[in-house]
All heavy atoms as an XYZ file, in Angstrom:
797
protein
N     -24.092      1.952    -13.129
C     -23.982      0.968    -12.066
C     -23.737      1.677    -10.749
O     -23.167      2.760    -10.715
C     -22.847     -0.004    -12.351
C     -23.263     -1.149    -13.239
S     -22.252     -2.598    -13.043
C     -21.443     -2.593    -14.617
N     -24.154      1.039     -9.693
C     -23.954      1.568     -8.351
C     -22.733      0.899     -7.722
O     -22.360     -0.220     -8.067
C     -25.194      1.312     -7.503
N     -22.119      1.597     -6.784
C     -20.905      1.118     -6.131
C     -21.243      0.725     -4.690
O     -21.943      1.449     -3.989
C     -19.852      2.217     -6.155
C     -18.452      1.737     -5.881
C     -17.444      2.825     -6.139
C     -17.292      3.237     -7.571
N     -16.648      2.305     -8.468
N     -20.712     -0.431     -4.256
C     -20.990     -0.959     -2.920
C     -19.690     -1.351     -2.226
O     -18.741     -1.809     -2.866
C     -21.894     -2.197     -3.010
C     -23.213     -1.892     -3.661
C     -23.349     -1.968     -5.049
C     -24.310     -1.494     -2.913
C     -24.548     -1.652     -5.664
C     -25.519     -1.187     -3.523
C     -25.628     -1.269     -4.896
O     -26.819     -0.949     -5.504
N     -19.693     -1.191     -0.914
C     -18.597     -1.637     -0.058
C     -19.131     -2.752      0.820
O     -20.179     -2.593      1.457
C     -18.109     -0.480      0.828
C     -17.234     -0.845      2.017
C     -15.864     -1.335      1.564
C     -17.091      0.334      2.959
N     -18.428     -3.868      0.836
C     -18.750     -4.940      1.780
C     -17.657     -4.988      2.822
O     -16.469     -5.080      2.506
C     -18.829     -6.299      1.089
C     -20.062     -6.498      0.269
C     -21.354     -6.306      0.661
C     -20.117     -6.935     -1.085
N     -22.209     -6.601     -0.371
C     -21.473     -6.981     -1.454
C     -19.156     -7.283     -2.026
C     -21.896     -7.377     -2.713
C     -19.567     -7.671     -3.282
C     -20.923     -7.718     -3.619
N     -18.067     -4.922      4.071
C     -17.169     -5.124      5.196
C     -17.416     -6.563      5.649
O     -18.526     -6.907      6.048
C     -17.473     -4.137      6.311
C     -17.196     -2.696      5.905
C     -17.738     -1.712      6.910
O     -18.809     -1.158      6.707
N     -17.006     -1.512      7.989
N     -16.388     -7.391      5.571
C     -16.531     -8.829      5.765
C     -15.848     -9.268      7.055
O     -14.688     -8.922      7.295
C     -15.904     -9.594      4.577
C     -16.119    -11.087      4.722
C     -16.440     -9.078      3.249
N     -16.583    -10.033      7.843
C     -16.019    -10.670      9.032
C     -16.246    -12.168      8.894
O     -17.391    -12.618      8.798
C     -16.699    -10.163     10.306
O     -16.480     -8.790     10.466
N     -15.158    -12.931      8.851
C     -15.267    -14.377      8.679
C     -15.661    -15.065      9.974
O     -15.203    -14.691     11.055
C     -13.943    -14.970      8.182
C     -13.639    -14.635      6.748
C     -12.618    -13.762      6.414
C     -14.381    -15.194      5.722
C     -12.349    -13.444      5.093
C     -14.117    -14.888      4.391
C     -13.103    -14.017      4.093
O     -12.841    -13.708      2.785
N     -16.483    -16.105      9.853
C     -16.777    -16.986     10.988
C     -15.584    -17.933     11.149
O     -14.656    -17.928     10.323
C     -18.045    -17.794     10.709
O     -17.813    -18.718      9.656
N     -15.619    -18.761     12.162
C     -14.548    -19.739     12.358
C     -14.425    -20.647     11.140
O     -13.323    -20.917     10.660
C     -14.804    -20.573     13.629
O     -14.931    -19.681     14.734
C     -13.689    -21.551     13.901
N     -15.562    -21.092     10.615
C     -15.527    -21.942      9.419
C     -14.971    -21.177      8.214
O     -14.240    -21.740      7.398
C     -16.926    -22.469      9.090
C     -17.372    -23.557     10.049
O     -16.513    -24.178     10.710
O     -18.593    -23.798     10.137
N     -15.315    -19.907      8.103
C     -14.792    -19.090      7.012
C     -13.285    -18.943      7.085
O     -12.591    -19.000      6.061
N     -12.765    -18.768      8.291
C     -11.306    -18.659      8.470
C     -10.639    -19.981      8.115
O      -9.593    -19.990      7.452
C     -10.959    -18.219      9.910
C      -9.461    -18.311     10.154
C     -11.463    -16.811     10.179
N     -11.248    -21.087      8.508
C     -10.684    -22.403      8.140
C     -10.597    -22.541      6.619
O      -9.596    -23.032      6.088
C     -11.530    -23.529      8.729
C     -11.298    -23.755     10.184
C     -12.011    -25.030     10.658
N     -12.099    -25.018     12.102
C     -13.209    -24.872     12.809
N     -14.381    -24.768     12.206
N     -13.176    -24.849     14.121
N     -11.652    -22.135      5.931
C     -11.657    -22.195      4.472
C     -10.595    -21.299      3.865
O      -9.923    -21.665      2.895
N     -10.426    -20.108      4.453
C      -9.410    -19.179      3.972
C      -8.008    -19.752      4.165
O      -7.156    -19.656      3.275
C      -9.547    -17.843      4.705
C      -8.659    -16.706      4.247
C      -8.909    -16.367      2.785
C      -8.901    -15.484      5.113
N      -7.770    -20.368      5.313
C      -6.468    -21.001      5.552
C      -6.207    -22.129      4.559
O      -5.073    -22.330      4.117
C      -6.393    -21.540      6.981
C      -6.258    -20.494      8.081
C      -6.450    -21.124      9.450
C      -4.907    -19.796      8.000
N      -7.256    -22.851      4.186
C      -7.124    -23.971      3.261
C      -6.920    -23.512      1.816
O      -6.071    -24.040      1.097
C      -8.370    -24.851      3.346
C      -8.354    -26.054      2.443
C      -9.626    -26.872      2.612
C      -9.644    -28.056      1.655
N     -10.892    -28.814      1.770
N      -7.698    -22.487      1.371
C      -7.701    -22.085     -0.036
C      -6.829    -20.873     -0.354
O      -6.480    -20.656     -1.503
C      -9.133    -21.807     -0.490
C     -10.028    -23.030     -0.435
C     -11.451    -22.740     -0.870
O     -11.706    -21.664     -1.441
O     -12.316    -23.594     -0.624
N      -6.530    -20.047      0.650
C      -5.684    -18.876      0.441
C      -6.453    -17.627      0.047
O      -7.612    -17.676     -0.366
N      -5.786    -16.501      0.180
C      -6.393    -15.202     -0.071
C      -6.655    -14.908     -1.531
O      -7.700    -14.355     -1.894
N      -5.712    -15.262     -2.413
C      -5.918    -14.968     -3.831
C      -7.058    -15.805     -4.405
O      -7.791    -15.340     -5.287
C      -4.629    -15.194     -4.655
O      -4.157    -16.517     -4.429
C      -3.561    -14.188     -4.271
N      -7.235    -17.000     -3.881
C      -8.340    -17.845     -4.310
C      -9.676    -17.218     -3.928
O     -10.627    -17.227     -4.716
C      -8.212    -19.234     -3.675
O      -9.365    -20.010     -3.937
N      -9.742    -16.644     -2.735
C     -10.984    -16.007     -2.280
C     -11.280    -14.774     -3.123
O     -12.413    -14.559     -3.532
C     -10.840    -15.635     -0.793
C     -12.039    -15.031     -0.167
C     -13.328    -15.845     -0.063
N     -13.328    -17.206     -0.508
C     -14.429    -17.894     -0.841
N     -15.617    -17.354     -0.739
N     -14.358    -19.142     -1.239
N     -10.251    -13.977     -3.413
C     -10.450    -12.804     -4.258
C     -10.952    -13.209     -5.637
O     -11.877    -12.607     -6.181
C      -9.168    -11.990     -4.386
C      -9.366    -10.724     -5.254
C      -8.081     -9.992     -5.521
N      -7.156    -10.870     -6.231
C      -5.840    -10.783     -6.151
N      -5.268     -9.867     -5.410
N      -5.075    -11.614     -6.821
N     -10.363    -14.247     -6.220
C     -10.782    -14.713     -7.545
C     -12.229    -15.191     -7.520
O     -12.996    -14.927     -8.462
C      -9.861    -15.833     -8.032
N     -12.623    -15.869     -6.461
C     -13.999    -16.349     -6.356
C     -14.975    -15.179     -6.259
O     -16.007    -15.160     -6.944
C     -14.164    -17.271     -5.145
C     -15.578    -17.761     -4.990
C     -16.070    -18.743     -5.826
C     -16.408    -17.200     -4.041
C     -17.387    -19.181     -5.706
C     -17.720    -17.625     -3.915
C     -18.210    -18.615     -4.749
N     -14.649    -14.195     -5.431
C     -15.525    -13.021     -5.295
C     -15.614    -12.281     -6.624
O     -16.688    -11.850     -7.043
C     -15.036    -12.101     -4.153
C     -15.789    -10.779     -4.154
C     -15.182    -12.806     -2.812
N     -14.490    -12.148     -7.306
C     -14.491    -11.495     -8.615
C     -15.415    -12.231     -9.589
O     -16.166    -11.616    -10.351
C     -13.069    -11.425     -9.171
C     -12.960    -10.627    -10.440
C     -11.507    -10.351    -10.820
O     -10.617    -11.153    -10.475
O     -11.273     -9.313    -11.457
N     -15.398    -13.548     -9.530
C     -16.240    -14.360    -10.411
C     -17.726    -14.149    -10.111
O     -18.519    -13.953    -11.039
C     -15.884    -15.838    -10.252
C     -16.774    -16.769    -11.051
C     -16.504    -18.230    -10.737
O     -15.476    -18.589    -10.178
N     -17.436    -19.080    -11.094
N     -18.125    -14.188     -8.841
C     -19.555    -14.038     -8.550
C     -20.045    -12.623     -8.858
O     -21.178    -12.444     -9.304
C     -19.937    -14.469     -7.114
C     -19.282    -13.605     -6.052
C     -19.645    -15.937     -6.882
C     -19.806    -13.852     -4.644
N     -19.187    -11.634     -8.644
C     -19.565    -10.253     -8.986
C     -19.742    -10.127    -10.497
O     -20.719     -9.545    -10.979
C     -18.530     -9.250     -8.434
C     -18.708     -7.871     -9.046
C     -18.617     -9.177     -6.910
N     -18.820    -10.695    -11.265
C     -18.905    -10.635    -12.727
C     -20.149    -11.367    -13.232
O     -20.855    -10.873    -14.107
C     -17.640    -11.237    -13.345
C     -17.583    -11.115    -14.843
C     -16.263    -11.630    -15.391
C     -16.223    -11.449    -16.899
N     -14.960    -11.922    -17.464
N     -20.431    -12.542    -12.677
C     -21.618    -13.309    -13.080
C     -22.911    -12.556    -12.756
O     -23.927    -12.768    -13.406
C     -21.619    -14.683    -12.412
C     -20.582    -15.627    -12.996
C     -20.477    -16.942    -12.251
O     -21.222    -17.155    -11.271
O     -19.631    -17.769    -12.656
N     -22.862    -11.677    -11.757
C     -24.029    -10.873    -11.382
C     -24.122     -9.598    -12.214
O     -24.980     -8.747    -11.955
C     -23.973    -10.541     -9.892
N     -23.235     -9.444    -13.194
C     -23.271     -8.278    -14.062
C     -22.472     -7.103    -13.557
O     -22.638     -5.981    -14.027
N     -21.577     -7.357    -12.608
C     -20.805     -6.274    -12.011
C     -19.323     -6.358    -12.285
O     -18.856     -7.142    -13.118
N     -18.578     -5.543    -11.534
C     -17.134     -5.451    -11.680
C     -16.513     -5.287    -10.292
O     -16.957     -4.441     -9.514
C     -16.789     -4.251    -12.566
C     -15.295     -4.089    -12.734
O     -14.611     -5.017    -13.135
N     -14.804     -2.912    -12.421
N     -15.514     -6.100     -9.990
C     -14.799     -5.983     -8.726
C     -13.759     -4.874     -8.849
O     -12.880     -4.931     -9.710
C     -14.113     -7.302     -8.369
C     -13.351     -7.328     -7.052
C     -14.307     -7.184     -5.868
C     -12.555     -8.620     -6.925
N     -13.880     -3.851     -8.009
C     -12.931     -2.739     -8.040
C     -11.753     -2.968     -7.101
O     -10.607     -2.669     -7.431
C     -13.634     -1.434     -7.661
C     -12.725     -0.232     -7.690
C     -13.440      1.058     -7.385
O     -14.504      1.315     -7.993
O     -12.935      1.813     -6.529
N     -12.045     -3.487     -5.897
C     -10.976     -3.671     -4.906
C     -11.339     -4.800     -3.948
O     -12.510     -5.023     -3.640
C     -10.758     -2.385     -4.118
N     -10.312     -5.498     -3.482
C     -10.472     -6.556     -2.480
C      -9.235     -6.514     -1.599
O      -8.120     -6.735     -2.077
C     -10.590     -7.923     -3.157
C     -10.901     -9.045     -2.216
C     -12.114     -9.715     -2.304
C      -9.993     -9.456     -1.245
C     -12.407    -10.770     -1.434
C     -10.276    -10.487     -0.372
C     -11.491    -11.156     -0.472
N      -9.458     -6.211     -0.332
C      -8.348     -6.129      0.622
C      -8.666     -6.920      1.876
O      -9.780     -6.843      2.396
C      -8.081     -4.678      1.048
C      -7.555     -3.812     -0.057
C      -8.408     -2.981     -0.773
C      -6.205     -3.824     -0.383
C      -7.924     -2.184     -1.794
C      -5.721     -3.036     -1.404
C      -6.580     -2.212     -2.098
O      -6.103     -1.417     -3.122
N      -7.681     -7.653      2.380
C      -7.775     -8.239      3.707
C      -7.261     -7.200      4.691
O      -6.488     -6.296      4.325
C      -6.953     -9.530      3.797
C      -7.574    -10.660      3.027
C      -7.111    -11.001      1.771
C      -8.644    -11.367      3.556
C      -7.682    -12.025      1.043
C      -9.237    -12.405      2.847
C      -8.758    -12.733      1.589
N      -7.692     -7.302      5.962
C      -7.335     -6.277      6.939
C      -7.194     -6.864      8.337
O      -7.752     -7.914      8.638
C      -8.421     -5.193      6.952
N      -6.460     -6.139      9.160
C      -6.429     -6.419     10.592
C      -7.600     -5.675     11.220
O      -8.066     -4.680     10.676
C      -5.140     -5.884     11.231
C      -3.880     -6.546     10.752
C      -2.802     -5.776     10.364
C      -3.760     -7.916     10.700
C      -1.615     -6.360      9.944
C      -2.589     -8.520     10.274
C      -1.511     -7.733      9.902
N      -8.042     -6.125     12.373
C      -9.067     -5.372     13.079
C     -10.410     -6.059     13.114
O     -10.525     -7.269     12.923
N     -11.449     -5.263     13.314
C     -12.807     -5.785     13.470
C     -13.282     -6.516     12.211
O     -13.967     -7.522     12.290
C     -13.758     -4.639     13.796
C     -15.159     -5.070     14.129
C     -16.041     -3.915     14.539
O     -15.528     -2.881     14.999
O     -17.262     -4.051     14.394
N     -12.945     -6.004     11.051
C     -13.317     -6.632      9.787
C     -12.115     -7.341      9.192
O     -10.985     -6.879      9.305
C     -13.849     -5.581      8.801
C     -15.114     -4.910      9.308
O     -15.998     -5.623      9.810
O     -15.202     -3.678      9.208
N     -12.387     -8.479      8.542
C     -11.316     -9.284      7.953
C     -11.017     -8.915      6.509
O      -9.928     -9.179      6.011
C     -11.688    -10.766      8.025
C     -11.857    -11.233      9.459
O     -10.965    -10.949     10.288
O     -12.881    -11.871      9.762
N     -11.996     -8.341      5.823
C     -11.800     -7.972      4.424
C     -12.719     -6.811      4.056
O     -13.783     -6.629      4.664
C     -12.080     -9.154      3.509
N     -12.279     -6.048      3.064
C     -13.068     -4.950      2.496
C     -13.124     -5.174      0.990
O     -12.088     -5.394      0.350
C     -12.430     -3.587      2.792
C     -12.445     -3.252      4.262
C     -11.380     -3.597      5.088
C     -13.532     -2.600      4.828
C     -11.397     -3.291      6.439
C     -13.560     -2.293      6.179
C     -12.488     -2.641      6.974
O     -12.517     -2.347      8.312
N     -14.332     -5.124      0.449
C     -14.539     -5.367     -0.971
C     -15.340     -4.205     -1.548
O     -16.355     -3.801     -0.963
C     -15.311     -6.691     -1.195
C     -15.556     -6.934     -2.676
C     -14.568     -7.858     -0.558
N     -14.901     -3.665     -2.672
C     -15.659     -2.627     -3.372
C     -16.013     -3.183     -4.748
O     -15.141     -3.680     -5.471
C     -14.863     -1.317     -3.511
C     -14.548     -0.747     -2.127
C     -15.653     -0.307     -4.352
C     -13.669      0.485     -2.141
N     -17.306     -3.112     -5.073
C     -17.776     -3.632     -6.356
C     -18.803     -2.703     -6.973
O     -19.569     -2.049     -6.264
C     -18.395     -5.019     -6.161
N     -18.786     -2.648     -8.302
C     -19.836     -1.980     -9.069
C     -20.852     -3.065     -9.416
O     -20.469     -4.118     -9.961
C     -19.281     -1.386    -10.359
C     -18.327     -0.233    -10.101
O     -18.712      0.694     -9.373
O     -17.202     -0.267    -10.631
N     -22.119     -2.793     -9.108
C     -23.182     -3.761     -9.395
C     -24.355     -3.051    -10.051
O     -24.539     -1.845     -9.871
C     -23.629     -4.444     -8.102
C     -22.572     -5.335     -7.449
C     -22.946     -5.677     -6.026
C     -22.394     -6.601     -8.266
N     -25.172     -3.805    -10.795
C     -26.273     -3.177    -11.519
C     -27.284     -2.445    -10.641
O     -27.823     -1.416    -11.055
C     -26.945     -4.350    -12.239
C     -25.894     -5.399    -12.336
C     -25.037     -5.222    -11.120
N     -27.549     -2.952     -9.431
C     -28.589     -2.337     -8.603
C     -28.557     -2.877     -7.173
O     -27.795     -3.794     -6.866
C     -29.974     -2.568     -9.235
C     -30.205     -4.029     -9.560
O     -29.961     -4.909     -8.749
N     -30.656     -4.297    -10.779
N     -29.422     -2.305     -6.329
C     -29.494     -2.714     -4.933
C     -29.922     -4.173     -4.774
O     -29.436     -4.874     -3.882
C     -30.477     -1.825     -4.159
C     -29.998     -0.394     -3.993
O     -28.800     -0.117     -4.233
O     -30.828      0.461     -3.608
N     -30.828     -4.631     -5.635
C     -31.299     -6.009     -5.537
C     -30.149     -6.998     -5.756
O     -30.049     -8.010     -5.057
C     -32.425     -6.262     -6.537
N     -29.278     -6.703     -6.701
C     -28.133     -7.573     -6.966
C     -27.177     -7.582     -5.784
O     -26.704     -8.639     -5.356
C     -27.399     -7.120     -8.240
O     -28.326     -7.111     -9.329
C     -26.234     -8.033     -8.571
N     -26.902     -6.402     -5.218
C     -26.033     -6.321     -4.035
C     -26.644     -7.096     -2.873
O     -25.946     -7.812     -2.150
C     -25.803     -4.865     -3.652
N     -27.948     -6.968     -2.704
C     -28.641     -7.688     -1.631
C     -28.591     -9.194     -1.848
O     -28.387     -9.955     -0.898
C     -30.097     -7.237     -1.530
O     -30.167     -5.891     -1.138
N     -28.779     -9.634     -3.090
C     -28.744    -11.066     -3.384
C     -27.388    -11.672     -3.026
O     -27.320    -12.745     -2.417
C     -29.066    -11.309     -4.858
N     -26.321    -10.989     -3.385
C     -24.984    -11.486     -3.047
C     -24.797    -11.489     -1.539
O     -24.343    -12.481     -0.959
C     -23.892    -10.651     -3.751
C     -23.950    -10.872     -5.264
C     -22.497    -11.014     -3.206
C     -23.058     -9.947     -6.073
N     -25.159    -10.405     -0.875
C     -25.008    -10.301      0.582
C     -25.789    -11.390      1.314
O     -25.272    -12.026      2.232
C     -25.470     -8.933      1.072
O     -24.681     -7.912      0.536
N     -27.026    -11.601      0.910
C     -27.863    -12.618      1.550
C     -27.314    -14.020      1.339
O     -27.303    -14.844      2.262
C     -29.296    -12.525      1.027
C     -30.081    -11.290      1.452
C     -31.365    -11.168      0.640
C     -30.381    -11.330      2.941
N     -26.839    -14.289      0.134
C     -26.297    -15.610     -0.170
C     -25.043    -15.897      0.647
O     -24.888    -16.986      1.207
C     -25.999    -15.739     -1.677
O     -27.217    -15.502     -2.398
C     -25.458    -17.110     -2.025
N     -24.158    -14.911      0.743
C     -22.941    -15.087      1.543
C     -23.293    -15.262      3.018
O     -22.789    -16.165      3.689
C     -21.968    -13.909      1.346
C     -20.803    -13.984      2.323
C     -21.450    -13.883     -0.095
N     -24.184    -14.432      3.530
C     -24.579    -14.525      4.940
C     -25.228    -15.870      5.249
O     -24.981    -16.463      6.305
C     -25.516    -13.378      5.293
N     -26.045    -16.378      4.335
C     -26.720    -17.658      4.545
C     -25.752    -18.827      4.611
O     -26.052    -19.850      5.219
C     -27.749    -17.892      3.439
N     -24.571    -18.667      4.019
C     -23.580    -19.746      4.056
C     -23.021    -19.948      5.463
O     -22.511    -21.019      5.772
C     -22.428    -19.439      3.096
O     -21.552    -18.455      3.657
N     -23.093    -18.912      6.275
C     -22.540    -18.996      7.622
C     -21.036    -18.795      7.688
O     -20.458    -18.770      8.762
N     -20.375    -18.636      6.544
C     -18.921    -18.495      6.510
C     -18.462    -17.077      6.802
O     -17.312    -16.856      7.170
C     -18.370    -18.947      5.168
N     -19.375    -16.110      6.629
C     -18.992    -14.714      6.833
C     -20.216    -13.880      7.175
O     -21.339    -14.208      6.790
C     -18.321    -14.161      5.579
N     -19.951    -12.797      7.872
C     -20.963    -11.777      8.129
C     -20.583    -10.577      7.278
O     -19.428    -10.172      7.250
C     -20.969    -11.391      9.614
C     -21.794    -10.183      9.890
N     -23.166    -10.226      9.929
C     -21.454     -8.897     10.109
C     -23.629     -9.008     10.166
N     -22.600     -8.186     10.280
N     -21.567    -10.039      6.549
C     -21.311     -8.891      5.682
C     -22.076     -7.674      6.154
O     -23.226     -7.773      6.554
C     -21.793     -9.165      4.252
C     -21.097    -10.203      3.418
C     -21.744    -10.269      2.047
C     -19.640     -9.900      3.282
N     -21.443     -6.543      6.067
C     -22.130     -5.264      6.197
C     -22.014     -4.628      4.818
O     -20.916     -4.458      4.290
C     -21.483     -4.381      7.259
C     -22.165     -3.032      7.390
C     -21.526     -2.206      8.487
C     -22.201     -0.847      8.572
N     -21.529      0.019      9.552
N     -23.157     -4.308      4.214
C     -23.172     -3.726      2.880
C     -23.416     -2.227      2.982
O     -24.368     -1.799      3.627
C     -24.278     -4.370      2.020
O     -24.078     -5.788      1.997
C     -24.262     -3.834      0.609
N     -22.552     -1.452      2.357
C     -22.659      0.007      2.355
C     -22.755      0.466      0.906
O     -21.885      0.128      0.095
C     -21.431      0.663      3.026
C     -21.530      2.180      2.980
C     -21.265      0.164      4.460
N     -23.796      1.214      0.574
C     -23.896      1.781     -0.773
C     -23.057      3.054     -0.789
O     -23.243      3.937      0.054
C     -25.342      2.090     -1.135
C     -25.488      2.554     -2.571
C     -26.938      2.620     -3.001
C     -27.017      3.003     -4.458
N     -28.410      3.018     -4.926
N     -22.146      3.135     -1.739
C     -21.257      4.281     -1.837
C     -21.828      5.290     -2.832
O     -22.449      4.905     -3.829
C     -19.866      3.834     -2.283
C     -19.192      2.816     -1.364
C     -17.875      2.344     -1.971
C     -18.964      3.393      0.018
N     -21.623      6.556     -2.556
C     -22.121      7.628     -3.411
C     -20.959      8.391     -4.026
O     -19.966      8.675     -3.354
C     -22.993      8.593     -2.601
C     -24.209      7.981     -1.912
C     -24.859      8.992     -0.992
C     -25.198      7.462     -2.930
N     -21.107      8.747     -5.274
C     -20.110      9.545     -5.977
C     -20.263     11.010     -5.559
O     -21.366     11.438     -5.188
C     -20.301      9.421     -7.489
C     -20.151      7.991     -8.009
S     -18.525      7.285     -7.739
C     -17.540      8.319     -8.803
N     -19.199     11.808     -5.612
C     -19.307     13.231     -5.280
C     -20.392     13.947     -6.094
O     -21.085     14.826     -5.576
C     -17.912     13.784     -5.597
C     -17.008     12.613     -5.385
C     -17.796     11.425     -5.871
N     -20.567     13.538     -7.346
C     -21.597     14.153     -8.187
C     -23.009     13.873     -7.657
O     -23.903     14.713     -7.795
C     -21.476     13.653     -9.637
C     -20.197     14.074    -10.336
C     -18.968     13.222     -9.968
O     -19.107     12.195     -9.263
O     -17.869     13.611    -10.387
N     -23.185     12.711     -7.043
C     -24.489     12.398     -6.450
C     -24.765     13.299     -5.246
O     -25.907     13.707     -5.012
C     -24.550     10.927     -6.039
C     -24.565      9.983     -7.230
C     -24.484      8.528     -6.826
O     -23.404      8.106     -6.338
O     -25.487      7.815     -6.983
N     -23.728     13.620     -4.501
C     -23.881     14.552     -3.384
C     -24.181     15.948     -3.918
O     -25.030     16.671     -3.374
C     -22.633     14.552     -2.483
C     -22.449     13.177     -1.845
C     -22.709     15.643     -1.416
C     -23.624     12.694     -1.006
N     -23.522     16.331     -5.030
C     -23.836     17.615     -5.668
C     -25.320     17.675     -6.020
O     -25.985     18.684     -5.771
C     -22.994     17.823     -6.930
C     -21.533     18.077     -6.634
O     -21.189     18.350     -5.465
O     -20.726     18.002     -7.584
N     -25.844     16.603     -6.606
C     -27.267     16.556     -6.954
C     -28.137     16.680     -5.703
O     -29.144     17.389     -5.699
C     -27.610     15.260     -7.682
C     -26.987     15.176     -9.067
O     -26.561     16.224     -9.606
O     -26.928     14.050     -9.603
N     -27.738     15.998     -4.637
C     -28.519     16.031     -3.396
C     -28.563     17.427     -2.790
O     -29.582     17.834     -2.212
C     -27.946     15.040     -2.386
N     -27.486     18.183     -2.929
C     -27.464     19.528     -2.344
C     -28.401     20.479     -3.074
O     -28.729     21.545     -2.547
C     -26.042     20.137     -2.346
O     -25.599     20.323     -3.691
C     -25.065     19.272     -1.566
N     -28.851     20.100     -4.262
C     -29.766     20.945     -5.031
C     -31.238     20.659     -4.722
O     -32.123     21.336     -5.235
C     -29.513     20.761     -6.532
C     -28.101     21.117     -6.956
C     -27.699     22.529     -6.536
O     -28.406     23.480     -6.837
N     -26.582     22.651     -5.838
N     -31.494     19.679     -3.871
C     -32.863     19.325     -3.492
C     -33.184     19.994     -2.166
O     -32.480     19.802     -1.172
C     -33.028     17.799     -3.386
C     -32.734     17.159     -4.745
C     -34.431     17.446     -2.904
C     -32.655     15.642     -4.691
N     -34.232     20.791     -2.151
C     -34.633     21.512     -0.940
C     -35.556     20.639     -0.094
O     -36.556     20.100     -0.594
C     -35.358     22.804     -1.337
O     -35.754     23.479     -0.174
N     -35.209     20.485      1.170
C     -35.993     19.686      2.103
C     -36.455     20.581      3.252
O     -35.635     21.273      3.868
C     -35.147     18.516      2.680
C     -34.617     17.632      1.555
C     -35.937     17.716      3.689
C     -35.658     16.896      0.750
N     -37.739     20.568      3.532
C     -38.271     21.350      4.658
C     -38.087     20.511      5.927
O     -38.746     19.500      6.122
C     -39.752     21.659      4.435
N     -37.149     20.955      6.762
C     -36.847     20.210      7.989
C     -36.760     21.171      9.157
O     -36.208     22.268      9.035
C     -35.501     19.465      7.842
C     -35.036     18.813      9.131
C     -35.657     17.667      9.586
C     -34.007     19.350      9.870
C     -35.248     17.061     10.762
C     -33.577     18.763     11.045
C     -34.212     17.608     11.497
O     -33.813     17.034     12.660
N     -37.292     20.741     10.297
C     -37.204     21.524     11.523
C     -36.681     20.596     12.608
O     -37.257     19.535     12.864
C     -38.585     22.056     11.930
C     -38.559     22.884     13.210
C     -39.960     23.248     13.706
N     -40.815     22.096     13.958
C     -40.750     21.300     15.050
N     -39.865     21.524     15.992
N     -41.577     20.291     15.181
N     -35.548     20.951     13.255
C     -35.034     20.108     14.342
C     -36.044     20.031     15.491
O     -36.795     20.983     15.716
C     -33.764     20.829     14.791
C     -33.414     21.763     13.684
C     -34.687     22.102     13.003
N     -36.052     18.924     16.216
C     -36.959     18.811     17.356
C     -36.744     19.953     18.348
O     -35.606     20.318     18.641
C     -36.574     17.468     17.997
C     -35.869     16.719     16.919
C     -35.226     17.743     16.046
N     -37.816     20.537     18.807
C     -37.738     21.602     19.792
C     -37.432     22.967     19.234
O     -37.380     23.951     19.967
N     -37.217     23.077     17.934
C     -36.886     24.388     17.343
C     -38.136     25.177     17.041
O     -39.179     24.685     16.771
C     -36.061     24.209     16.092
């Protein structure tokens, strides 16, 4: 499975819903949709700052992560930024691939 980070910013309507239902209810709901999509919720944190919540989930593939992101965004309750996370071993694999690259002007 692949690991994804969602950076969540709630709309005004999303904040109203959060005030009504609470934080643990939102975490439980996200855990449910991730599980139904064949994944596992690793972490869910609310935060101060530009983003209102950070979610890390293991999902079967990019299409599944995209489906969840698109569905949430279409609701209008939140804006999501989806980041695919890489394991250190994946970076090890990447360092073994030779790429012919020349910087501009070199």
